[in-house]
mmCIF file of the N, C-alpha and C atoms, coordinates in Angstrom:
data_MODEL
# 
_entry.id   MODEL 
# 
loop_
_atom_site.group_PDB 
_atom_site.id 
_atom_site.type_symbol 
_atom_site.label_atom_id 
_atom_site.label_alt_id 
_atom_site.label_comp_id 
_atom_site.label_asym_id 
_atom_site.label_entity_id 
_atom_site.label_seq_id 
_atom_site.pdbx_PDB_ins_code 
_atom_site.Cartn_x 
_atom_site.Cartn_y 
_atom_site.Cartn_z 
_atom_site.occupancy 
_atom_site.B_iso_or_equiv 
_atom_site.pdbx_formal_charge 
_atom_site.auth_seq_id 
_atom_site.auth_comp_id 
_atom_site.auth_asym_id 
_atom_site.auth_atom_id 
_atom_site.pdbx_PDB_model_num 
ATOM 1   N N  . MET A 1 1  ? -12.724 7.409   -6.269  1.00 0.00 ? 1  MET A N  1 
ATOM 2   C CA . MET A 1 1  ? -11.300 7.831   -5.867  1.00 0.00 ? 1  MET A CA 1 
ATOM 3   C C  . MET A 1 1  ? -10.643 7.458   -4.284  1.00 0.00 ? 1  MET A C  1 
ATOM 4   N N  . ALA A 1 2  ? -9.516  6.608   -4.593  1.00 0.00 ? 2  ALA A N  1 
ATOM 5   C CA . ALA A 1 2  ? -8.850  6.416   -3.218  1.00 0.00 ? 2  ALA A CA 1 
ATOM 6   C C  . ALA A 1 2  ? -8.533  7.286   -2.310  1.00 0.00 ? 2  ALA A C  1 
ATOM 7   N N  . ASP A 1 3  ? -8.441  7.443   -1.249  1.00 0.00 ? 3  ASP A N  1 
ATOM 8   C CA . ASP A 1 3  ? -8.125  8.370   -0.188  1.00 0.00 ? 3  ASP A CA 1 
ATOM 9   C C  . ASP A 1 3  ? -6.722  7.999   0.327   1.00 0.00 ? 3  ASP A C  1 
ATOM 10  N N  . GLU A 1 4  ? -5.687  8.661   -0.394  1.00 0.00 ? 4  GLU A N  1 
ATOM 11  C CA . GLU A 1 4  ? -4.188  8.781   -0.339  1.00 0.00 ? 4  GLU A CA 1 
ATOM 12  C C  . GLU A 1 4  ? -3.958  9.159   0.816   1.00 0.00 ? 4  GLU A C  1 
ATOM 13  N N  . SER A 1 5  ? -4.781  10.162  2.352   1.00 0.00 ? 5  SER A N  1 
ATOM 14  C CA . SER A 1 5  ? -4.469  10.340  3.543   1.00 0.00 ? 5  SER A CA 1 
ATOM 15  C C  . SER A 1 5  ? -4.311  9.229   4.250   1.00 0.00 ? 5  SER A C  1 
ATOM 16  N N  . ARG A 1 6  ? -4.908  7.918   3.640   1.00 0.00 ? 6  ARG A N  1 
ATOM 17  C CA . ARG A 1 6  ? -5.001  6.614   4.774   1.00 0.00 ? 6  ARG A CA 1 
ATOM 18  C C  . ARG A 1 6  ? -3.657  6.328   4.836   1.00 0.00 ? 6  ARG A C  1 
ATOM 19  N N  . ILE A 1 7  ? -2.256  6.816   3.924   1.00 0.00 ? 7  ILE A N  1 
ATOM 20  C CA . ILE A 1 7  ? -1.157  6.012   4.198   1.00 0.00 ? 7  ILE A CA 1 
ATOM 21  C C  . ILE A 1 7  ? -0.190  7.201   4.736   1.00 0.00 ? 7  ILE A C  1 
ATOM 22  N N  . THR A 1 8  ? 0.394   6.685   5.756   1.00 0.00 ? 8  THR A N  1 
ATOM 23  C CA . THR A 1 8  ? 0.857   7.467   6.812   1.00 0.00 ? 8  THR A CA 1 
ATOM 24  C C  . THR A 1 8  ? 2.768   7.038   6.763   1.00 0.00 ? 8  THR A C  1 
ATOM 25  N N  . LEU A 1 9  ? 3.423   7.861   6.806   1.00 0.00 ? 9  LEU A N  1 
ATOM 26  C CA . LEU A 1 9  ? 4.894   7.798   7.489   1.00 0.00 ? 9  LEU A CA 1 
ATOM 27  C C  . LEU A 1 9  ? 5.305   8.305   8.709   1.00 0.00 ? 9  LEU A C  1 
ATOM 28  N N  . GLU A 1 10 ? 6.010   7.440   9.425   1.00 0.00 ? 10 GLU A N  1 
ATOM 29  C CA . GLU A 1 10 ? 6.160   7.504   10.860  1.00 0.00 ? 10 GLU A CA 1 
ATOM 30  C C  . GLU A 1 10 ? 7.797   7.040   10.742  1.00 0.00 ? 10 GLU A C  1 
ATOM 31  N N  . PRO A 1 11 ? 8.524   7.979   11.321  1.00 0.00 ? 11 PRO A N  1 
ATOM 32  C CA . PRO A 1 11 ? 9.952   7.628   11.032  1.00 0.00 ? 11 PRO A CA 1 
ATOM 33  C C  . PRO A 1 11 ? 10.036  6.207   11.806  1.00 0.00 ? 11 PRO A C  1 
ATOM 34  N N  . GLY A 1 12 ? 9.515   5.987   12.933  1.00 0.00 ? 12 GLY A N  1 
ATOM 35  C CA . GLY A 1 12 ? 9.922   4.849   14.049  1.00 0.00 ? 12 GLY A CA 1 
ATOM 36  C C  . GLY A 1 12 ? 9.026   3.858   13.656  1.00 0.00 ? 12 GLY A C  1 
ATOM 37  N N  . LYS A 1 13 ? 8.306   3.744   12.653  1.00 0.00 ? 13 LYS A N  1 
ATOM 38  C CA . LYS A 1 13 ? 7.354   2.560   12.606  1.00 0.00 ? 13 LYS A CA 1 
ATOM 39  C C  . LYS A 1 13 ? 8.012   1.894   11.308  1.00 0.00 ? 13 LYS A C  1 
ATOM 40  N N  . ARG A 1 14 ? 8.302   0.648   11.213  1.00 0.00 ? 14 ARG A N  1 
ATOM 41  C CA . ARG A 1 14 ? 8.364   -0.156  9.840   1.00 0.00 ? 14 ARG A CA 1 
ATOM 42  C C  . ARG A 1 14 ? 9.646   0.475   9.367   1.00 0.00 ? 14 ARG A C  1 
ATOM 43  N N  . GLY A 1 15 ? 10.611  1.071   9.698   1.00 0.00 ? 15 GLY A N  1 
ATOM 44  C CA . GLY A 1 15 ? 11.624  1.452   9.194   1.00 0.00 ? 15 GLY A CA 1 
ATOM 45  C C  . GLY A 1 15 ? 11.405  2.789   8.390   1.00 0.00 ? 15 GLY A C  1 
ATOM 46  N N  . GLY A 1 16 ? 10.189  3.618   8.955   1.00 0.00 ? 16 GLY A N  1 
ATOM 47  C CA . GLY A 1 16 ? 9.782   4.525   7.717   1.00 0.00 ? 16 GLY A CA 1 
ATOM 48  C C  . GLY A 1 16 ? 9.030   4.589   6.674   1.00 0.00 ? 16 GLY A C  1 
ATOM 49  N N  . LYS A 1 17 ? 8.755   2.885   6.283   1.00 0.00 ? 17 LYS A N  1 
ATOM 50  C CA . LYS A 1 17 ? 8.075   2.883   5.129   1.00 0.00 ? 17 LYS A CA 1 
ATOM 51  C C  . LYS A 1 17 ? 6.461   3.323   5.231   1.00 0.00 ? 17 LYS A C  1 
ATOM 52  N N  . PRO A 1 18 ? 5.663   3.183   3.740   1.00 0.00 ? 18 PRO A N  1 
ATOM 53  C CA . PRO A 1 18 ? 4.270   4.213   4.073   1.00 0.00 ? 18 PRO A CA 1 
ATOM 54  C C  . PRO A 1 18 ? 3.699   2.703   4.632   1.00 0.00 ? 18 PRO A C  1 
ATOM 55  N N  . CYS A 1 19 ? 2.903   3.135   5.572   1.00 0.00 ? 19 CYS A N  1 
ATOM 56  C CA . CYS A 1 19 ? 2.143   2.286   6.423   1.00 0.00 ? 19 CYS A CA 1 
ATOM 57  C C  . CYS A 1 19 ? 0.366   3.123   5.874   1.00 0.00 ? 19 CYS A C  1 
ATOM 58  N N  . VAL A 1 20 ? -0.550  1.468   6.102   1.00 0.00 ? 20 VAL A N  1 
ATOM 59  C CA . VAL A 1 20 ? -1.831  1.983   6.218   1.00 0.00 ? 20 VAL A CA 1 
ATOM 60  C C  . VAL A 1 20 ? -2.237  2.754   7.622   1.00 0.00 ? 20 VAL A C  1 
ATOM 61  N N  . ARG A 1 21 ? -2.550  3.723   7.717   1.00 0.00 ? 21 ARG A N  1 
ATOM 62  C CA . ARG A 1 21 ? -3.402  4.626   9.077   1.00 0.00 ? 21 ARG A CA 1 
ATOM 63  C C  . ARG A 1 21 ? -2.590  4.052   9.939   1.00 0.00 ? 21 ARG A C  1 
ATOM 64  N N  . GLY A 1 22 ? -1.280  4.615   10.117  1.00 0.00 ? 22 GLY A N  1 
ATOM 65  C CA . GLY A 1 22 ? -0.642  4.182   11.383  1.00 0.00 ? 22 GLY A CA 1 
ATOM 66  C C  . GLY A 1 22 ? -0.414  2.846   11.774  1.00 0.00 ? 22 GLY A C  1 
ATOM 67  N N  . LEU A 1 23 ? -1.142  2.088   11.270  1.00 0.00 ? 23 LEU A N  1 
ATOM 68  C CA . LEU A 1 23 ? -0.913  0.442   11.675  1.00 0.00 ? 23 LEU A CA 1 
ATOM 69  C C  . LEU A 1 23 ? 0.383   0.343   11.149  1.00 0.00 ? 23 LEU A C  1 
ATOM 70  N N  . ARG A 1 24 ? 1.031   -1.171  12.091  1.00 0.00 ? 24 ARG A N  1 
ATOM 71  C CA . ARG A 1 24 ? 2.271   -1.451  11.384  1.00 0.00 ? 24 ARG A CA 1 
ATOM 72  C C  . ARG A 1 24 ? 2.365   -2.713  10.180  1.00 0.00 ? 24 ARG A C  1 
ATOM 73  N N  . ILE A 1 25 ? 1.282   -2.162  9.370   1.00 0.00 ? 25 ILE A N  1 
ATOM 74  C CA . ILE A 1 25 ? 0.983   -2.950  7.802   1.00 0.00 ? 25 ILE A CA 1 
ATOM 75  C C  . ILE A 1 25 ? 1.280   -2.067  6.730   1.00 0.00 ? 25 ILE A C  1 
ATOM 76  N N  . THR A 1 26 ? 2.646   -2.080  6.078   1.00 0.00 ? 26 THR A N  1 
ATOM 77  C CA . THR A 1 26 ? 2.826   -0.975  5.215   1.00 0.00 ? 26 THR A CA 1 
ATOM 78  C C  . THR A 1 26 ? 2.355   -1.470  3.902   1.00 0.00 ? 26 THR A C  1 
ATOM 79  N N  . VAL A 1 27 ? 2.330   -0.340  3.013   1.00 0.00 ? 27 VAL A N  1 
ATOM 80  C CA . VAL A 1 27 ? 1.605   -0.407  1.589   1.00 0.00 ? 27 VAL A CA 1 
ATOM 81  C C  . VAL A 1 27 ? 2.516   -1.663  0.790   1.00 0.00 ? 27 VAL A C  1 
ATOM 82  N N  . GLU A 1 28 ? 3.962   -1.985  0.953   1.00 0.00 ? 28 GLU A N  1 
ATOM 83  C CA . GLU A 1 28 ? 4.824   -3.108  0.655   1.00 0.00 ? 28 GLU A CA 1 
ATOM 84  C C  . GLU A 1 28 ? 3.608   -4.086  0.702   1.00 0.00 ? 28 GLU A C  1 
ATOM 85  N N  . ASP A 1 29 ? 3.497   -4.661  1.954   1.00 0.00 ? 29 ASP A N  1 
ATOM 86  C CA . ASP A 1 29 ? 2.527   -5.752  2.457   1.00 0.00 ? 29 ASP A CA 1 
ATOM 87  C C  . ASP A 1 29 ? 1.772   -6.092  1.672   1.00 0.00 ? 29 ASP A C  1 
ATOM 88  N N  . VAL A 1 30 ? 0.967   -4.925  1.478   1.00 0.00 ? 30 VAL A N  1 
ATOM 89  C CA . VAL A 1 30 ? -0.467  -4.779  0.861   1.00 0.00 ? 30 VAL A CA 1 
ATOM 90  C C  . VAL A 1 30 ? -0.489  -5.417  -0.429  1.00 0.00 ? 30 VAL A C  1 
ATOM 91  N N  . LEU A 1 31 ? 0.600   -4.725  -1.212  1.00 0.00 ? 31 LEU A N  1 
ATOM 92  C CA . LEU A 1 31 ? 0.912   -4.853  -2.572  1.00 0.00 ? 31 LEU A CA 1 
ATOM 93  C C  . LEU A 1 31 ? 1.745   -6.504  -2.622  1.00 0.00 ? 31 LEU A C  1 
ATOM 94  N N  . SER A 1 32 ? 2.185   -6.832  -2.199  1.00 0.00 ? 32 SER A N  1 
ATOM 95  C CA . SER A 1 32 ? 2.983   -8.191  -2.010  1.00 0.00 ? 32 SER A CA 1 
ATOM 96  C C  . SER A 1 32 ? 1.640   -9.188  -1.757  1.00 0.00 ? 32 SER A C  1 
ATOM 97  N N  . TRP A 1 33 ? 0.522   -8.772  -0.966  1.00 0.00 ? 33 TRP A N  1 
ATOM 98  C CA . TRP A 1 33 ? -0.510  -9.629  -0.902  1.00 0.00 ? 33 TRP A CA 1 
ATOM 99  C C  . TRP A 1 33 ? -1.137  -10.126 -2.261  1.00 0.00 ? 33 TRP A C  1 
ATOM 100 N N  . LEU A 1 34 ? -1.717  -8.534  -2.561  1.00 0.00 ? 34 LEU A N  1 
ATOM 101 C CA . LEU A 1 34 ? -2.215  -8.751  -3.839  1.00 0.00 ? 34 LEU A CA 1 
ATOM 102 C C  . LEU A 1 34 ? -1.587  -9.316  -4.971  1.00 0.00 ? 34 LEU A C  1 
ATOM 103 N N  . ALA A 1 35 ? -0.292  -9.481  -5.263  1.00 0.00 ? 35 ALA A N  1 
ATOM 104 C CA . ALA A 1 35 ? 0.677   -9.763  -6.166  1.00 0.00 ? 35 ALA A CA 1 
ATOM 105 C C  . ALA A 1 35 ? 0.971   -11.235 -5.792  1.00 0.00 ? 35 ALA A C  1 
ATOM 106 N N  . ALA A 1 36 ? 0.514   -11.517 -4.599  1.00 0.00 ? 36 ALA A N  1 
ATOM 107 C CA . ALA A 1 36 ? 0.797   -13.453 -4.481  1.00 0.00 ? 36 ALA A CA 1 
ATOM 108 C C  . ALA A 1 36 ? -0.647  -14.165 -4.820  1.00 0.00 ? 36 ALA A C  1 
ATOM 109 N N  . GLY A 1 37 ? -1.841  -13.090 -4.939  1.00 0.00 ? 37 GLY A N  1 
ATOM 110 C CA . GLY A 1 37 ? -2.816  -13.390 -5.532  1.00 0.00 ? 37 GLY A CA 1 
ATOM 111 C C  . GLY A 1 37 ? -3.880  -13.784 -4.589  1.00 0.00 ? 37 GLY A C  1 
ATOM 112 N N  . MET A 1 38 ? -3.987  -12.648 -3.606  1.00 0.00 ? 38 MET A N  1 
ATOM 113 C CA . MET A 1 38 ? -4.599  -12.782 -2.604  1.00 0.00 ? 38 MET A CA 1 
ATOM 114 C C  . MET A 1 38 ? -5.832  -11.711 -3.227  1.00 0.00 ? 38 MET A C  1 
ATOM 115 N N  . SER A 1 39 ? -7.148  -12.112 -2.951  1.00 0.00 ? 39 SER A N  1 
ATOM 116 C CA . SER A 1 39 ? -8.347  -10.817 -2.828  1.00 0.00 ? 39 SER A CA 1 
ATOM 117 C C  . SER A 1 39 ? -8.217  -10.040 -2.009  1.00 0.00 ? 39 SER A C  1 
ATOM 118 N N  . PRO A 1 40 ? -8.820  -8.659  -1.951  1.00 0.00 ? 40 PRO A N  1 
ATOM 119 C CA . PRO A 1 40 ? -8.697  -7.788  -0.798  1.00 0.00 ? 40 PRO A CA 1 
ATOM 120 C C  . PRO A 1 40 ? -9.947  -8.237  -0.121  1.00 0.00 ? 40 PRO A C  1 
ATOM 121 N N  . GLU A 1 41 ? -10.643 -9.212  -0.012  1.00 0.00 ? 41 GLU A N  1 
ATOM 122 C CA . GLU A 1 41 ? -11.898 -9.740  0.711   1.00 0.00 ? 41 GLU A CA 1 
ATOM 123 C C  . GLU A 1 41 ? -11.024 -10.605 1.512   1.00 0.00 ? 41 GLU A C  1 
ATOM 124 N N  . GLU A 1 42 ? -9.916  -11.300 0.826   1.00 0.00 ? 42 GLU A N  1 
ATOM 125 C CA . GLU A 1 42 ? -8.759  -12.316 1.694   1.00 0.00 ? 42 GLU A CA 1 
ATOM 126 C C  . GLU A 1 42 ? -7.952  -11.639 2.696   1.00 0.00 ? 42 GLU A C  1 
ATOM 127 N N  . ILE A 1 43 ? -7.258  -10.872 2.128   1.00 0.00 ? 43 ILE A N  1 
ATOM 128 C CA . ILE A 1 43 ? -6.840  -10.081 2.914   1.00 0.00 ? 43 ILE A CA 1 
ATOM 129 C C  . ILE A 1 43 ? -7.460  -9.240  4.261   1.00 0.00 ? 43 ILE A C  1 
ATOM 130 N N  . ILE A 1 44 ? -8.307  -8.835  3.957   1.00 0.00 ? 44 ILE A N  1 
ATOM 131 C CA . ILE A 1 44 ? -9.587  -8.188  4.980   1.00 0.00 ? 44 ILE A CA 1 
ATOM 132 C C  . ILE A 1 44 ? -9.627  -9.442  6.132   1.00 0.00 ? 44 ILE A C  1 
ATOM 133 N N  . ALA A 1 45 ? -10.235 -10.244 5.618   1.00 0.00 ? 45 ALA A N  1 
ATOM 134 C CA . ALA A 1 45 ? -10.466 -11.561 6.539   1.00 0.00 ? 45 ALA A CA 1 
ATOM 135 C C  . ALA A 1 45 ? -9.460  -11.766 7.263   1.00 0.00 ? 45 ALA A C  1 
ATOM 136 N N  . ASP A 1 46 ? -7.606  -11.795 6.990   1.00 0.00 ? 46 ASP A N  1 
ATOM 137 C CA . ASP A 1 46 ? -6.742  -12.155 7.735   1.00 0.00 ? 46 ASP A CA 1 
ATOM 138 C C  . ASP A 1 46 ? -6.289  -11.111 8.402   1.00 0.00 ? 46 ASP A C  1 
ATOM 139 N N  . TYR A 1 47 ? -6.691  -9.840  8.055   1.00 0.00 ? 47 TYR A N  1 
ATOM 140 C CA . TYR A 1 47 ? -6.405  -8.507  8.903   1.00 0.00 ? 47 TYR A CA 1 
ATOM 141 C C  . TYR A 1 47 ? -7.691  -8.000  9.189   1.00 0.00 ? 47 TYR A C  1 
ATOM 142 N N  . PRO A 1 48 ? -8.303  -8.100  9.963   1.00 0.00 ? 48 PRO A N  1 
ATOM 143 C CA . PRO A 1 48 ? -9.779  -7.383  10.095  1.00 0.00 ? 48 PRO A CA 1 
ATOM 144 C C  . PRO A 1 48 ? -9.713  -5.983  10.213  1.00 0.00 ? 48 PRO A C  1 
ATOM 145 N N  . GLU A 1 49 ? -8.340  -5.640  11.009  1.00 0.00 ? 49 GLU A N  1 
ATOM 146 C CA . GLU A 1 49 ? -8.243  -3.850  10.883  1.00 0.00 ? 49 GLU A CA 1 
ATOM 147 C C  . GLU A 1 49 ? -8.219  -2.976  9.789   1.00 0.00 ? 49 GLU A C  1 
ATOM 148 N N  . LEU A 1 50 ? -7.954  -3.784  8.617   1.00 0.00 ? 50 LEU A N  1 
ATOM 149 C CA . LEU A 1 50 ? -8.036  -3.167  7.357   1.00 0.00 ? 50 LEU A CA 1 
ATOM 150 C C  . LEU A 1 50 ? -9.339  -3.283  6.723   1.00 0.00 ? 50 LEU A C  1 
ATOM 151 N N  . GLU A 1 51 ? -9.516  -2.328  5.695   1.00 0.00 ? 51 GLU A N  1 
ATOM 152 C CA . GLU A 1 51 ? -10.857 -1.881  4.759   1.00 0.00 ? 51 GLU A CA 1 
ATOM 153 C C  . GLU A 1 51 ? -10.356 -2.067  3.865   1.00 0.00 ? 51 GLU A C  1 
ATOM 154 N N  . ARG A 1 52 ? -11.559 -1.839  3.068   1.00 0.00 ? 52 ARG A N  1 
ATOM 155 C CA . ARG A 1 52 ? -11.289 -2.036  1.271   1.00 0.00 ? 52 ARG A CA 1 
ATOM 156 C C  . ARG A 1 52 ? -10.641 -0.709  0.903   1.00 0.00 ? 52 ARG A C  1 
ATOM 157 N N  . GLU A 1 53 ? -11.429 0.350   1.391   1.00 0.00 ? 53 GLU A N  1 
ATOM 158 C CA . GLU A 1 53 ? -10.632 1.583   1.175   1.00 0.00 ? 53 GLU A CA 1 
ATOM 159 C C  . GLU A 1 53 ? -9.328  1.852   1.204   1.00 0.00 ? 53 GLU A C  1 
ATOM 160 N N  . ASP A 1 54 ? -8.725  1.175   2.498   1.00 0.00 ? 54 ASP A N  1 
ATOM 161 C CA . ASP A 1 54 ? -7.072  0.970   2.722   1.00 0.00 ? 54 ASP A CA 1 
ATOM 162 C C  . ASP A 1 54 ? -6.333  0.010   1.824   1.00 0.00 ? 54 ASP A C  1 
ATOM 163 N N  . ILE A 1 55 ? -7.168  -0.571  1.074   1.00 0.00 ? 55 ILE A N  1 
ATOM 164 C CA . ILE A 1 55 ? -6.633  -1.575  -0.066  1.00 0.00 ? 55 ILE A CA 1 
ATOM 165 C C  . ILE A 1 55 ? -6.174  -0.427  -1.361  1.00 0.00 ? 55 ILE A C  1 
ATOM 166 N N  . LEU A 1 56 ? -7.093  0.200   -1.517  1.00 0.00 ? 56 LEU A N  1 
ATOM 167 C CA . LEU A 1 56 ? -7.442  0.751   -2.737  1.00 0.00 ? 56 LEU A CA 1 
ATOM 168 C C  . LEU A 1 56 ? -6.304  2.037   -3.028  1.00 0.00 ? 56 LEU A C  1 
ATOM 169 N N  . ALA A 1 57 ? -6.217  2.558   -1.303  1.00 0.00 ? 57 ALA A N  1 
ATOM 170 C CA . ALA A 1 57 ? -5.494  3.477   -1.365  1.00 0.00 ? 57 ALA A CA 1 
ATOM 171 C C  . ALA A 1 57 ? -4.182  3.227   -1.578  1.00 0.00 ? 57 ALA A C  1 
ATOM 172 N N  . CYS A 1 58 ? -3.712  1.970   -1.071  1.00 0.00 ? 58 CYS A N  1 
ATOM 173 C CA . CYS A 1 58 ? -2.168  1.116   -0.796  1.00 0.00 ? 58 CYS A CA 1 
ATOM 174 C C  . CYS A 1 58 ? -2.279  1.556   -2.652  1.00 0.00 ? 58 CYS A C  1 
ATOM 175 N N  . LEU A 1 59 ? -3.366  1.306   -3.696  1.00 0.00 ? 59 LEU A N  1 
ATOM 176 C CA . LEU A 1 59 ? -2.815  0.875   -5.005  1.00 0.00 ? 59 LEU A CA 1 
ATOM 177 C C  . LEU A 1 59 ? -2.873  2.510   -5.467  1.00 0.00 ? 59 LEU A C  1 
ATOM 178 N N  . ALA A 1 60 ? -3.730  3.287   -5.145  1.00 0.00 ? 60 ALA A N  1 
ATOM 179 C CA . ALA A 1 60 ? -3.205  4.756   -5.550  1.00 0.00 ? 60 ALA A CA 1 
ATOM 180 C C  . ALA A 1 60 ? -1.940  4.933   -5.356  1.00 0.00 ? 60 ALA A C  1 
ATOM 181 N N  . PHE A 1 61 ? -1.650  5.055   -3.936  1.00 0.00 ? 61 PHE A N  1 
ATOM 182 C CA . PHE A 1 61 ? -0.249  5.495   -3.468  1.00 0.00 ? 61 PHE A CA 1 
ATOM 183 C C  . PHE A 1 61 ? 0.713   5.182   -4.715  1.00 0.00 ? 61 PHE A C  1 
ATOM 184 N N  . ALA A 1 62 ? 0.851   3.497   -4.642  1.00 0.00 ? 62 ALA A N  1 
ATOM 185 C CA . ALA A 1 62 ? 1.791   2.988   -5.356  1.00 0.00 ? 62 ALA A CA 1 
ATOM 186 C C  . ALA A 1 62 ? 1.597   3.489   -6.586  1.00 0.00 ? 62 ALA A C  1 
ATOM 187 N N  . ALA A 1 63 ? 0.609   3.631   -7.378  1.00 0.00 ? 63 ALA A N  1 
ATOM 188 C CA . ALA A 1 63 ? 0.370   4.099   -8.954  1.00 0.00 ? 63 ALA A CA 1 
ATOM 189 C C  . ALA A 1 63 ? 0.824   5.751   -8.826  1.00 0.00 ? 63 ALA A C  1 
ATOM 190 N N  . ALA A 1 64 ? 0.765   6.367   -7.793  1.00 0.00 ? 64 ALA A N  1 
ATOM 191 C CA . ALA A 1 64 ? 1.502   7.881   -8.167  1.00 0.00 ? 64 ALA A CA 1 
ATOM 192 C C  . ALA A 1 64 ? 2.628   7.786   -8.115  1.00 0.00 ? 64 ALA A C  1 
ATOM 193 N N  . HIS A 1 65 ? 3.344   6.810   -7.250  1.00 0.00 ? 65 HIS A N  1 
ATOM 194 C CA . HIS A 1 65 ? 4.645   6.998   -6.760  1.00 0.00 ? 65 HIS A CA 1 
ATOM 195 C C  . HIS A 1 65 ? 5.885   6.201   -8.199  1.00 0.00 ? 65 HIS A C  1 
ATOM 196 N N  . MET A 1 66 ? 4.849   5.477   -8.765  1.00 0.00 ? 66 MET A N  1 
ATOM 197 C CA . MET A 1 66 ? 5.377   5.109   -10.110 1.00 0.00 ? 66 MET A CA 1 
ATOM 198 C C  . MET A 1 66 ? 5.558   6.085   -11.355 1.00 0.00 ? 66 MET A C  1 
ATOM 199 N N  . LYS A 1 67 ? 4.878   6.793   -11.139 1.00 0.00 ? 67 LYS A N  1 
ATOM 200 C CA . LYS A 1 67 ? 4.878   8.493   -12.331 1.00 0.00 ? 67 LYS A CA 1 
ATOM 201 C C  . LYS A 1 67 ? 6.331   9.252   -12.156 1.00 0.00 ? 67 LYS A C  1 
ATOM 202 N N  . HIS A 1 68 ? 6.710   8.788   -10.905 1.00 0.00 ? 68 HIS A N  1 
ATOM 203 C CA . HIS A 1 68 ? 8.250   9.421   -10.313 1.00 0.00 ? 68 HIS A CA 1 
ATOM 204 C C  . HIS A 1 68 ? 9.328   8.181   -10.384 1.00 0.00 ? 68 HIS A C  1 
ATOM 205 N N  . SER A 1 69 ? 8.802   7.187   -11.129 1.00 0.00 ? 69 SER A N  1 
ATOM 206 C CA . SER A 1 69 ? 9.927   6.217   -10.993 1.00 0.00 ? 69 SER A CA 1 
ATOM 207 C C  . SER A 1 69 ? 10.856  6.484   -12.203 1.00 0.00 ? 69 SER A C  1 
ATOM 208 N N  . ALA A 1 70 ? 12.216  5.832   -12.419 1.00 0.00 ? 70 ALA A N  1 
ATOM 209 C CA . ALA A 1 70 ? 13.268  6.159   -13.488 1.00 0.00 ? 70 ALA A CA 1 
ATOM 210 C C  . ALA A 1 70 ? 12.947  5.454   -14.383 1.00 0.00 ? 70 ALA A C  1 
ATOM 211 N N  . ARG A 1 71 ? 12.727  5.567   -15.826 1.00 0.00 ? 71 ARG A N  1 
ATOM 212 C CA . ARG A 1 71 ? 12.388  5.095   -17.300 1.00 0.00 ? 71 ARG A CA 1 
ATOM 213 C C  . ARG A 1 71 ? 13.347  4.195   -18.073 1.00 0.00 ? 71 ARG A C  1 
ATOM 214 N N  . ILE A 1 72 ? 13.954  3.177   -18.202 1.00 0.00 ? 72 ILE A N  1 
ATOM 215 C CA . ILE A 1 72 ? 14.965  3.050   -18.759 1.00 0.00 ? 72 ILE A CA 1 
ATOM 216 C C  . ILE A 1 72 ? 14.670  2.947   -20.338 1.00 0.00 ? 72 ILE A C  1 
ATOM 217 N N  . GLU A 1 73 ? 15.465  3.936   -21.100 1.00 0.00 ? 73 GLU A N  1 
ATOM 218 C CA . GLU A 1 73 ? 15.213  3.868   -22.724 1.00 0.00 ? 73 GLU A CA 1 
ATOM 219 C C  . GLU A 1 73 ? 16.334  3.152   -23.445 1.00 0.00 ? 73 GLU A C  1 
ATOM 220 N N  . ALA A 1 74 ? 15.317  2.540   -24.573 1.00 0.00 ? 74 ALA A N  1 
ATOM 221 C CA . ALA A 1 74 ? 16.108  1.732   -25.360 1.00 0.00 ? 74 ALA A CA 1 
ATOM 222 C C  . ALA A 1 74 ? 17.539  2.419   -25.934 1.00 0.00 ? 74 ALA A C  1 
ATOM 223 N N  . VAL A 1 75 ? 18.113  1.438   -26.530 1.00 0.00 ? 75 VAL A N  1 
ATOM 224 C CA . VAL A 1 75 ? 19.651  2.542   -26.846 1.00 0.00 ? 75 VAL A CA 1 
ATOM 225 C C  . VAL A 1 75 ? 19.494  2.072   -28.337 1.00 0.00 ? 75 VAL A C  1 
# 
């Protein structure tokens, strides 16, 4: 299971967006790289300060927050 404690929120950093372990890398950054087709290994090669567990924590954080998103019902 991913450790969501790796995701931090600091008002003065990256506009208060959720970041990885206090780094200036946001959850949104990681998700965007994955969506663009980068593998976790490629992301870590480009950003060696990240660990595989950080990427898993970003995915877990996003999944948990999807539970609270609005749903559009068919009419």
